[in-house]
FIKOLZA-1660 file (N, C-alpha, C; in steps of 0.1 Angstrom, whole numbers, plus 5000, padded with zeros to 4 digits):
% residues 214
   i   px   py   pz ch aa at
   1 2054 3514 2338  A  A  N
   1 2050 3518 2353  A  A CA
   1 2056 3532 2349  A  A  C
   2 2066 3538 2353  A  N  N
   2 2071 3551 2349  A  N CA
   2 2061 3561 2341  A  N  C
   3 2054 3554 2331  A  L  N
   3 2050 3565 2321  A  L CA
   3 2037 3567 2331  A  L  C
   4 2030 3557 2331  A  Y  N
   4 2015 3554 2344  A  Y CA
   4 2020 3571 2351  A  Y  C
   5 2027 3569 2362  A  S  N
   5 2029 3574 2377  A  S CA
   5 2034 3593 2363  A  S  C
   6 2038 3592 2356  A  L  N
   6 2040 3604 2350  A  L CA
   6 2026 3610 2345  A  L  C
   7 2019 3601 2338  A  Y  N
   7 2001 3603 2335  A  Y CA
   7 1996 3612 2352  A  Y  C
   8 1995 3601 2360  A  D  N
   8 1996 3606 2373  A  D CA
   8 1997 3620 2377  A  D  C
   9 2011 3624 2375  A  I  N
   9 2014 3636 2384  A  I CA
   9 2004 3646 2377  A  I  C
  10 2005 3643 2365  A  T  N
  10 2003 3654 2352  A  T CA
  10 1987 3662 2355  A  T  C
  11 1982 3645 2357  A  D  N
  11 1963 3648 2361  A  D CA
  11 1964 3651 2372  A  D  C
  12 1965 3648 2382  A  K  N
  12 1967 3656 2396  A  K CA
  12 1971 3671 2395  A  K  C
  13 1979 3675 2388  A  K  N
  13 1984 3691 2387  A  K CA
  13 1973 3693 2384  A  K  C
  14 1967 3692 2369  A  L  N
  14 1958 3695 2357  A  L CA
  14 1946 3701 2370  A  L  C
  15 1942 3685 2378  A  Y  N
  15 1934 3690 2388  A  Y CA
  15 1931 3695 2397  A  Y  C
  16 1941 3703 2403  A  Q  N
  16 1946 3704 2409  A  Q CA
  16 1944 3725 2411  A  Q  C
  17 1949 3726 2397  A  R  N
  17 1947 3739 2389  A  R CA
  17 1933 3743 2386  A  R  C
  18 1925 3735 2384  A  R  N
  18 1910 3736 2378  A  R CA
  18 1904 3735 2393  A  R  C
  19 1906 3731 2406  A  I  N
  19 1903 3731 2422  A  I CA
  19 1906 3745 2422  A  I  C
  20 1918 3754 2421  A  E  N
  20 1924 3764 2428  A  E CA
  20 1913 3776 2419  A  E  C
  21 1913 3774 2404  A  Q  N
  21 1907 3781 2392  A  Q CA
  21 1891 3785 2403  A  Q  C
  22 1886 3774 2399  A  Q  N
  22 1875 3774 2408  A  Q CA
  22 1874 3786 2424  A  Q  C
  23 1880 3775 2431  A  A  N
  23 1882 3788 2444  A  A CA
  23 1886 3802 2434  A  A  C
  24 1885 3808 2428  A  Y  N
  24 1889 3815 2429  A  Y CA
  24 1884 3825 2418  A  Y  C
  25 1875 3820 2416  A  T  N
  25 1864 3820 2404  A  T CA
  25 1849 3825 2409  A  T  C
  26 1844 3838 2410  A  D  N
  26 1830 3842 2407  A  D CA
  26 1820 3834 2400  A  D  C
  27 1807 3821 2402  A  F  N
  27 1807 3811 2396  A  F CA
  27 1798 3822 2386  A  F  C
  28 1791 3831 2391  A  L  N
  28 1780 3842 2376  A  L CA
  28 1787 3843 2372  A  L  C
  29 1796 3846 2374  A  T  N
  29 1800 3864 2359  A  T CA
  29 1811 3858 2353  A  T  C
  30 1823 3846 2361  A  G  N
  30 1832 3842 2361  A  G CA
  30 1846 3854 2357  A  G  C
  31 1840 3856 2368  A  L  N
  31 1855 3874 2370  A  L CA
  31 1860 3866 2381  A  L  C
  32 1872 3870 2386  A  Y  N
  32 1878 3863 2396  A  Y CA
  32 1868 3874 2414  A  Y  C
  33 1872 3859 2424  A  N  N
  33 1860 3864 2430  A  N CA
  33 1870 3872 2444  A  N  C
  34 1860 3876 2455  A  R  N
  34 1872 3884 2466  A  R CA
  34 1880 3874 2472  A  R  C
  35 1887 3863 2471  A  M  N
  35 1894 3858 2479  A  M CA
  35 1907 3858 2472  A  M  C
  36 1906 3860 2458  A  C  N
  36 1913 3860 2445  A  C CA
  36 1914 3875 2447  A  C  C
  37 1908 3886 2447  A  C  N
  37 1908 3900 2454  A  C CA
  37 1921 3902 2462  A  C  C
  38 1920 3892 2475  A  E  N
  38 1929 3899 2486  A  E CA
  38 1941 3892 2487  A  E  C
  39 1939 3878 2475  A  R  N
  39 1954 3874 2475  A  R CA
  39 1964 3886 2467  A  R  C
  40 1960 3888 2454  A  D  N
  40 1962 3899 2442  A  D CA
  40 1967 3915 2453  A  D  C
  41 1955 3920 2458  A  L  N
  41 1963 3934 2464  A  L CA
  41 1974 3928 2475  A  L  C
  42 1973 3919 2477  A  A  N
  42 1982 3919 2495  A  A CA
  42 1998 3919 2487  A  A  C
  43 2001 3909 2472  A  R  N
  43 2006 3909 2463  A  R CA
  43 2015 3919 2456  A  R  C
  44 2004 3930 2450  A  Q  N
  44 2006 3941 2446  A  Q CA
  44 2011 3954 2457  A  Q  C
  45 2004 3952 2472  A  I  N
  45 2007 3963 2479  A  I CA
  45 2022 3958 2480  A  I  C
  46 2026 3948 2487  A  D  N
  46 2044 3941 2487  A  D CA
  46 2048 3949 2478  A  D  C
  47 2044 3947 2464  A  Q  N
  47 2050 3952 2454  A  Q CA
  47 2056 3964 2453  A  Q  C
  48 2042 3968 2456  A  A  N
  48 2044 3987 2451  A  A CA
  48 2053 3988 2465  A  A  C
  49 2057 3985 2475  A  K  N
  49 2061 3992 2488  A  K CA
  49 2080 3981 2484  A  K  C
  50 2082 3974 2481  A  K  N
  50 2092 3974 2474  A  K CA
  50 2099 3984 2465  A  K  C
  51 2091 3984 2455  A  T  N
  51 2094 3994 2439  A  T CA
  51 2094 4007 2446  A  T  C
  52 2086 4013 2455  A  G  N
  52 2084 4028 2457  A  G CA
  52 2071 4029 2449  A  G  C
  53 2067 4024 2442  A  G  N
  53 2054 4023 2436  A  G CA
  53 2040 4028 2437  A  G  C
  54 2031 4029 2429  A  E  N
  54 2017 4032 2443  A  E CA
  54 2004 4021 2426  A  E  C
  55 2002 4021 2437  A  G  N
  55 1985 4015 2433  A  G CA
  55 1976 4019 2436  A  G  C
  56 1962 4017 2429  A  A  N
  56 1952 4020 2429  A  A CA
  56 1937 4010 2433  A  A  C
  57 1936 4016 2436  A  L  N
  57 1920 4002 2441  A  L CA
  57 1906 4007 2439  A  L  C
  58 1894 4002 2427  A  L  N
  58 1884 4013 2423  A  L CA
  58 1874 4001 2433  A  L  C
  59 1865 4007 2439  A  Y  N
  59 1860 3996 2447  A  Y CA
  59 1840 4001 2438  A  Y  C
  60 1837 3995 2428  A  L  N
  60 1822 3999 2418  A  L CA
  60 1811 3992 2423  A  L  C
  61 1802 4002 2426  A  D  N
  61 1787 3998 2429  A  D CA
  61 1781 4004 2421  A  D  C
  62 1771 3992 2419  A  L  N
  62 1757 3998 2410  A  L CA
  62 1753 4004 2416  A  L  C
  63 1741 4018 2406  A  D  N
  63 1734 4023 2412  A  D CA
  63 1721 4018 2414  A  D  C
  64 1711 4016 2415  A  D  N
  64 1693 4011 2418  A  D CA
  64 1695 4001 2409  A  D  C
  65 1710 3993 2410  A  F  N
  65 1706 3977 2407  A  F CA
  65 1695 3973 2413  A  F  C
  66 1691 3973 2424  A  K  N
  66 1678 3963 2431  A  K CA
  66 1669 3968 2424  A  K  C
  67 1664 3982 2420  A  H  N
  67 1653 3981 2413  A  H CA
  67 1654 3972 2401  A  H  C
  68 1664 3973 2393  A  I  N
  68 1660 3965 2376  A  I CA
  68 1658 3950 2387  A  I  C
  69 1665 3942 2397  A  N  N
  69 1666 3932 2400  A  N CA
  69 1653 3926 2405  A  N  C
  70 1649 3935 2417  A  D  N
  70 1626 3937 2418  A  D CA
  70 1620 3936 2403  A  D  C
  71 1627 3944 2394  A  G  N
  71 1610 3950 2392  A  G CA
  71 1609 3935 2380  A  G  C
  72 1621 3931 2374  A  L  N
  72 1625 3924 2358  A  L CA
  72 1627 3910 2366  A  L  C
  73 1628 3905 2381  A  G  N
  73 1636 3895 2386  A  G CA
  73 1653 3892 2384  A  G  C
  74 1652 3881 2396  A  H  N
  74 1669 3874 2399  A  H CA
  74 1673 3871 2382  A  H  C
  75 1666 3864 2376  A  Q  N
  75 1673 3858 2359  A  Q CA
  75 1675 3875 2353  A  Q  C
  76 1672 3886 2354  A  Y  N
  76 1679 3894 2342  A  Y CA
  76 1688 3904 2350  A  Y  C
  77 1686 3901 2364  A  G  N
  77 1698 3911 2375  A  G CA
  77 1709 3904 2367  A  G  C
  78 1709 3889 2372  A  D  N
  78 1721 3879 2369  A  D CA
  78 1727 3881 2355  A  D  C
  79 1714 3889 2340  A  V  N
  79 1722 3889 2329  A  V CA
  79 1726 3899 2330  A  V  C
  80 1725 3915 2339  A  L  N
  80 1732 3928 2334  A  L CA
  80 1737 3924 2338  A  L  C
  81 1746 3914 2354  A  L  N
  81 1760 3913 2360  A  L CA
  81 1770 3905 2354  A  L  C
  82 1764 3902 2345  A  K  N
  82 1770 3893 2334  A  K CA
  82 1774 3902 2323  A  K  C
  83 1768 3907 2317  A  A  N
  83 1772 3920 2309  A  A CA
  83 1782 3927 2314  A  A  C
  84 1777 3934 2328  A  I  N
  84 1787 3946 2330  A  I CA
  84 1802 3938 2332  A  I  C
  85 1803 3924 2337  A  S  N
  85 1815 3918 2341  A  S CA
  85 1825 3914 2327  A  S  C
  86 1814 3910 2319  A  H  N
  86 1818 3909 2305  A  H CA
  86 1825 3922 2301  A  H  C
  87 1820 3937 2300  A  S  N
  87 1824 3949 2295  A  S CA
  87 1838 3953 2304  A  S  C
  88 1832 3952 2319  A  L  N
  88 1846 3953 2320  A  L CA
  88 1866 3951 2322  A  L  C
  89 1858 3936 2313  A  T  N
  89 1876 3929 2312  A  T CA
  89 1876 3934 2297  A  T  C
  90 1867 3940 2290  A  Q  N
  90 1872 3947 2278  A  Q CA
  90 1881 3959 2274  A  Q  C
  91 1880 3968 2291  A  V  N
  91 1890 3977 2293  A  V CA
  91 1904 3976 2296  A  V  C
  92 1912 3981 2283  A  K  N
  92 1927 3982 2288  A  K CA
  92 1934 3983 2293  A  K  C
  93 1941 3975 2300  A  E  N
  93 1946 3975 2313  A  E CA
  93 1941 3974 2325  A  E  C
  94 1930 3972 2322  A  I  N
  94 1920 3959 2335  A  I CA
  94 1917 3949 2335  A  I  C
  95 1916 3942 2325  A  E  N
  95 1916 3929 2322  A  E CA
  95 1915 3918 2326  A  E  C
  96 1925 3919 2333  A  N  N
  96 1924 3901 2342  A  N CA
  96 1929 3909 2357  A  N  C
  97 1919 3924 2359  A  H  N
  97 1922 3929 2377  A  H CA
  97 1912 3930 2379  A  H  C
  98 1899 3921 2371  A  C  N
  98 1885 3930 2379  A  C CA
  98 1884 3913 2388  A  C  C
  99 1873 3920 2397  A  Y  N
  99 1867 3913 2407  A  Y CA
  99 1855 3915 2415  A  Y  C
 100 1845 3903 2413  A  R  N
 100 1831 3908 2418  A  R CA
 100 1831 3902 2433  A  R  C
 101 1828 3916 2439  A  M  N
 101 1832 3911 2459  A  M CA
 101 1815 3905 2462  A  M  C
 102 1807 3899 2450  A  G  N
 102 1796 3898 2453  A  G CA
 102 1788 3911 2455  A  G  C
 103 1771 3906 2454  A  G  N
 103 1757 3912 2448  A  G CA
 103 1763 3920 2436  A  G  C
 104 1760 3931 2439  A  D  N
 104 1766 3940 2426  A  D CA
 104 1778 3951 2429  A  D  C
 105 1790 3947 2430  A  E  N
 105 1800 3953 2441  A  E CA
 105 1812 3947 2438  A  E  C
 106 1816 3955 2428  A  F  N
 106 1829 3951 2421  A  F CA
 106 1843 3958 2422  A  F  C
 107 1854 3951 2426  A  I  N
 107 1867 3958 2428  A  I CA
 107 1877 3957 2414  A  I  C
 108 1881 3968 2410  A  V  N
 108 1891 3968 2398  A  V CA
 108 1906 3972 2405  A  V  C
 109 1913 3961 2407  A  I  N
 109 1930 3968 2409  A  I CA
 109 1942 3978 2397  A  I  C
 110 1943 3988 2397  A  V  N
 110 1953 3988 2387  A  V CA
 110 1966 3993 2394  A  V  C
 111 1977 3989 2382  A  T  N
 111 1986 3990 2388  A  T CA
 111 2000 3993 2377  A  T  C
 112 2010 3998 2385  A  G  N
 112 2025 3997 2373  A  G CA
 112 2021 4013 2365  A  G  C
 113 2026 4010 2358  A  S  N
 113 2023 4018 2347  A  S CA
 113 2009 4027 2341  A  S  C
 114 1999 4014 2349  A  S  N
 114 1987 4019 2345  A  S CA
 114 1981 4032 2349  A  S  C
 115 1984 4029 2363  A  V  N
 115 1981 4040 2377  A  V CA
 115 1983 4052 2365  A  V  C
 116 1992 4057 2360  A  D  N
 116 1994 4073 2351  A  D CA
 116 1986 4072 2344  A  D  C
 117 1977 4065 2338  A  R  N
 117 1962 4061 2329  A  R CA
 117 1949 4060 2336  A  R  C
 118 1952 4062 2353  A  L  N
 118 1938 4062 2359  A  L CA
 118 1927 4067 2354  A  L  C
 119 1930 4082 2349  A  E  N
 119 1921 4092 2343  A  E CA
 119 1914 4085 2335  A  E  C
 120 1919 4083 2327  A  S  N
 120 1916 4072 2314  A  S CA
 120 1908 4062 2314  A  S  C
 121 1917 4053 2325  A  I  N
 121 1905 4038 2329  A  I CA
 121 1892 4041 2332  A  I  C
 122 1890 4050 2344  A  I  N
 122 1881 4056 2347  A  I CA
 122 1868 4059 2341  A  I  C
 123 1875 4066 2327  A  N  N
 123 1866 4071 2319  A  N CA
 123 1860 4061 2311  A  N  C
 124 1873 4052 2308  A  D  N
 124 1866 4039 2301  A  D CA
 124 1853 4031 2307  A  D  C
 125 1859 4029 2321  A  I  N
 125 1844 4022 2332  A  I CA
 125 1829 4030 2327  A  I  C
 126 1833 4042 2331  A  Q  N
 126 1819 4049 2332  A  Q CA
 126 1817 4052 2318  A  Q  C
 127 1819 4052 2305  A  Q  N
 127 1810 4050 2294  A  Q CA
 127 1808 4035 2288  A  Q  C
 128 1812 4026 2297  A  I  N
 128 1804 4012 2298  A  I CA
 128 1786 4015 2300  A  I  C
 129 1787 4029 2312  A  F  N
 129 1772 4026 2316  A  F CA
 129 1766 4038 2308  A  F  C
 130 1768 4047 2297  A  V  N
 130 1762 4054 2291  A  V CA
 130 1751 4049 2283  A  V  C
 131 1755 4039 2276  A  R  N
 131 1744 4032 2269  A  R CA
 131 1735 4024 2277  A  R  C
 132 1722 4026 2271  A  P  N
 132 1712 4013 2282  A  P CA
 132 1714 4001 2282  A  P  C
 133 1714 3990 2282  A  W  N
 133 1712 3977 2287  A  W CA
 133 1695 3970 2284  A  W  C
 134 1694 3964 2272  A  F  N
 134 1685 3957 2263  A  F CA
 134 1683 3946 2274  A  F  C
 135 1668 3944 2280  A  L  N
 135 1664 3936 2290  A  L CA
 135 1652 3936 2291  A  L  C
 136 1648 3922 2291  A  K  N
 136 1629 3916 2289  A  K CA
 136 1622 3921 2273  A  K  C
 137 1630 3928 2265  A  G  N
 137 1628 3935 2251  A  G CA
 137 1625 3951 2256  A  G  C
 138 1631 3954 2267  A  E  N
 138 1634 3971 2264  A  E CA
 138 1645 3972 2272  A  E  C
 139 1649 3990 2271  A  D  N
 139 1665 3989 2273  A  D CA
 139 1662 3997 2288  A  D  C
 140 1670 3997 2297  A  Y  N
 140 1676 4001 2312  A  Y CA
 140 1685 4009 2307  A  Y  C
 141 1685 4020 2319  A  Y  N
 141 1696 4024 2324  A  Y CA
 141 1700 4023 2333  A  Y  C
 142 1719 4019 2337  A  C  N
 142 1723 4013 2351  A  C CA
 142 1738 4023 2352  A  C  C
 143 1738 4031 2358  A  T  N
 143 1746 4038 2363  A  T CA
 143 1756 4032 2376  A  T  C
 144 1770 4038 2372  A  I  N
 144 1778 4033 2383  A  I CA
 144 1780 4044 2392  A  I  C
 145 1788 4040 2406  A  S  N
 145 1789 4050 2418  A  S CA
 145 1805 4039 2420  A  S  C
 146 1816 4048 2422  A  A  N
 146 1830 4040 2427  A  A CA
 146 1835 4052 2438  A  A  C
 147 1846 4042 2444  A  G  N
 147 1852 4052 2454  A  G CA
 147 1864 4043 2449  A  G  C
 148 1877 4057 2452  A  V  N
 148 1889 4048 2445  A  V CA
 148 1901 4053 2461  A  V  C
 149 1909 4042 2459  A  A  N
 149 1926 4049 2475  A  A CA
 149 1930 4045 2467  A  A  C
 150 1942 4046 2477  A  F  N
 150 1957 4042 2466  A  F CA
 150 1967 4038 2474  A  F  C
 151 1970 4030 2470  A  F  N
 151 1980 4019 2481  A  F CA
 151 1996 4019 2477  A  F  C
 152 2006 4022 2486  A  P  N
 152 2007 4020 2504  A  P CA
 152 2001 4037 2506  A  P  C
 153 1997 4044 2494  A  T  N
 153 2000 4057 2503  A  T CA
 153 1988 4063 2516  A  T  C
 154 1973 4058 2509  A  D  N
 154 1961 4058 2519  A  D CA
 154 1962 4048 2528  A  D  C
 155 1965 4040 2522  A  A  N
 155 1966 4022 2535  A  A CA
 155 1976 4017 2529  A  A  C
 156 1985 4004 2538  A  S  N
 156 1992 3996 2533  A  S CA
 156 1986 3984 2535  A  S  C
 157 1976 3984 2535  A  T  N
 157 1973 3966 2542  A  T CA
 157 1961 3964 2535  A  T  C
 158 1955 3951 2532  A  V  N
 158 1947 3944 2520  A  V CA
 158 1934 3950 2529  A  V  C
 159 1929 3948 2542  A  E  N
 159 1917 3950 2548  A  E CA
 159 1913 3967 2547  A  E  C
 160 1924 3973 2553  A  D  N
 160 1924 3992 2553  A  D CA
 160 1924 3996 2535  A  D  C
 161 1931 3992 2523  A  V  N
 161 1924 3998 2512  A  V CA
 161 1915 3993 2508  A  V  C
 162 1907 3986 2510  A  I  N
 162 1896 3980 2506  A  I CA
 162 1889 3994 2515  A  I  C
 163 1886 3991 2528  A  R  N
 163 1880 3996 2534  A  R CA
 163 1874 4010 2529  A  R  C
 164 1893 4018 2526  A  R  N
 164 1893 4033 2526  A  R CA
 164 1886 4033 2511  A  R  C
 165 1884 4029 2503  A  A  N
 165 1881 4027 2491  A  A CA
 165 1862 4026 2489  A  A  C
 166 1859 4018 2499  A  D  N
 166 1847 4014 2508  A  D CA
 166 1840 4028 2508  A  D  C
 167 1848 4038 2511  A  I  N
 167 1845 4048 2522  A  I CA
 167 1837 4058 2517  A  I  C
 168 1852 4061 2502  A  A  N
 168 1846 4071 2490  A  A CA
 168 1841 4072 2484  A  A  C
 169 1834 4053 2483  A  L  N
 169 1820 4047 2474  A  L CA
 169 1810 4054 2482  A  L  C
 170 1812 4053 2493  A  F  N
 170 1798 4054 2503  A  F CA
 170 1797 4071 2503  A  F  C
 171 1807 4080 2501  A  N  N
 171 1809 4092 2500  A  N CA
 171 1804 4099 2486  A  N  C
 172 1802 4086 2476  A  A  N
 172 1804 4090 2462  A  A CA
 172 1786 4090 2458  A  A  C
 173 1779 4078 2465  A  K  N
 173 1763 4078 2467  A  K CA
 173 1760 4084 2476  A  K  C
 174 1761 4092 2488  A  K  N
 174 1756 4099 2492  A  K CA
 174 1758 4112 2489  A  K  C
 175 1765 4117 2474  A  E  N
 175 1764 4126 2472  A  E CA
 175 1756 4128 2457  A  E  C
 176 1751 4116 2456  A  G  N
 176 1744 4117 2447  A  G CA
 176 1741 4108 2431  A  G  C
 177 1755 4101 2439  A  K  N
 177 1754 4087 2427  A  K CA
 177 1758 4086 2410  A  K  C
 178 1761 4085 2405  A  N  N
 178 1774 4079 2397  A  N CA
 178 1780 4093 2391  A  N  C
 179 1791 4087 2405  A  R  N
 179 1801 4098 2403  A  R CA
 179 1814 4089 2414  A  R  C
 180 1826 4096 2409  A  I  N
 180 1837 4087 2414  A  I CA
 180 1846 4092 2425  A  I  C
 181 1845 4089 2437  A  E  N
 181 1852 4099 2445  A  E CA
 181 1862 4092 2451  A  E  C
 182 1870 4098 2454  A  F  N
 182 1894 4099 2460  A  F CA
 182 1888 4098 2471  A  F  C
 183 1892 4087 2478  A  Y  N
 183 1896 4090 2495  A  Y CA
 183 1902 4099 2500  A  Y  C
 184 1901 4106 2507  A  N  N
 184 1912 4117 2513  A  N CA
 184 1913 4119 2533  A  N  C
 185 1917 4116 2538  A  E  N
 185 1919 4119 2550  A  E CA
 185 1906 4125 2556  A  E  C
 186 1901 4133 2551  A  G  N
 186 1895 4146 2553  A  G CA
 186 1877 4141 2553  A  G  C
 187 1879 4131 2550  A  I  N
 187 1861 4119 2546  A  I CA
 187 1861 4118 2564  A  I  C
 188 1847 4125 2569  A  D  N
 188 1845 4124 2584  A  D CA
 188 1845 4112 2590  A  D  C
 189 1848 4108 2602  A  V  N
 189 1848 4097 2609  A  V CA
 189 1831 4095 2605  A  V  C
 190 1820 4102 2605  A  T  N
 190 1807 4095 2612  A  T CA
 190 1802 4088 2595  A  T  C
 191 1814 4092 2586  A  S  N
 191 1810 4083 2571  A  S CA
 191 1814 4070 2576  A  S  C
 192 1823 4069 2581  A  T  N
 192 1828 4055 2587  A  T CA
 192 1818 4047 2599  A  T  C
 193 1809 4055 2604  A  K  N
 193 1803 4050 2610  A  K CA
 193 1789 4045 2607  A  K  C
 194 1782 4056 2595  A  R  N
 194 1772 4047 2589  A  R CA
 194 1774 4038 2581  A  R  C
 195 1786 4041 2571  A  L  N
 195 1793 4028 2566  A  L CA
 195 1790 4018 2575  A  L  C
 196 1795 4014 2586  A  D  N
 196 1794 4002 2591  A  D CA
 196 1783 4002 2594  A  D  C
 197 1768 4015 2599  A  L  N
 197 1755 4006 2602  A  L CA
 197 1749 3998 2588  A  L  C
 198 1750 4008 2583  A  E  N
 198 1745 4005 2566  A  E CA
 198 1750 3991 2560  A  E  C
 199 1760 3987 2565  A  K  N
 199 1764 3974 2560  A  K CA
 199 1761 3965 2571  A  K  C
 200 1757 3967 2579  A  H  N
 200 1757 3956 2588  A  H CA
 200 1733 3958 2592  A  H  C
 201 1732 3967 2587  A  M  N
 201 1718 3969 2587  A  M CA
 201 1714 3957 2570  A  M  C
 202 1722 3956 2561  A  R  N
 202 1716 3952 2551  A  R CA
 202 1720 3937 2548  A  R  C
 203 1730 3931 2554  A  K  N
 203 1733 3918 2560  A  K CA
 203 1726 3914 2565  A  K  C
 204 1716 3923 2581  A  A  N
 204 1705 3919 2590  A  A CA
 204 1692 3916 2581  A  A  C
 205 1691 3919 2571  A  T  N
 205 1680 3923 2560  A  T CA
 205 1682 3908 2553  A  T  C
 206 1691 3906 2546  A  M  N
 206 1696 3893 2541  A  M CA
 206 1694 3881 2543  A  M  C
 207 1697 3884 2559  A  N  N
 207 1700 3873 2569  A  N CA
 207 1684 3868 2567  A  N  C
 208 1673 3883 2573  A  E  N
 208 1659 3885 2570  A  E CA
 208 1650 3872 2564  A  E  C
 209 1663 3875 2551  A  C  N
 209 1651 3873 2538  A  C CA
 209 1655 3852 2533  A  C  C
 210 1667 3853 2540  A  D  N
 210 1668 3839 2541  A  D CA
 210 1661 3831 2548  A  D  C
 211 1658 3836 2565  A  E  N
 211 1652 3827 2574  A  E CA
 211 1637 3828 2566  A  E  C
 212 1629 3835 2561  A  F  N
 212 1618 3838 2558  A  F CA
 212 1620 3824 2546  A  F  C
 213 1624 3822 2537  A  T  N
 213 1626 3822 2524  A  T CA
 213 1622 3802 2530  A  T  C
 214 1609 3802 2517  A  V  N
 214 1610 3782 2520  A  V CA
 214 1608 3771 2511  A  V  C
% end
């Protein structure tokens, strides 16, 4: 009887671990998801505060992904998202710190001594997008824009760190795409307001599409 109960406990633990893994994993790409990102970031912010260290959060967004998605069809958009996700996890020092936030948005968290090599990590990420992606028998180029915020220096809560990196990303897009912008307090308040408005409109459009889907 004891042996059976031991197996039961092991099975339950394995099952719980599997459920937790599913809860924290993005179904399409296999990367960690938003929920996992927020949990990990909270831990890293706490750690940085305790040790007096610093971390960086990179908010990445594909440029003109919509054209590929609409032009070739969602299945090819999905193929591209999977390929990009795989390439991100091949970049040294961020292998286990890549997250898909939904759509064509990703987050990378850089911590510890890796922050000293942030420039080369960013360069490695940009290199992923130098070559074209082979989709539906042809080569397609897809660049990336990114915003970077440091924690706990730029912000010290999960929500604020992500938001400030997002504001920097918005500025990168505004400055012409295919570029990296670092958050700074000089970014005017209008950027924040426009970011809010743009996100609100994007959500409304998505909801509209859902409403008209038969």
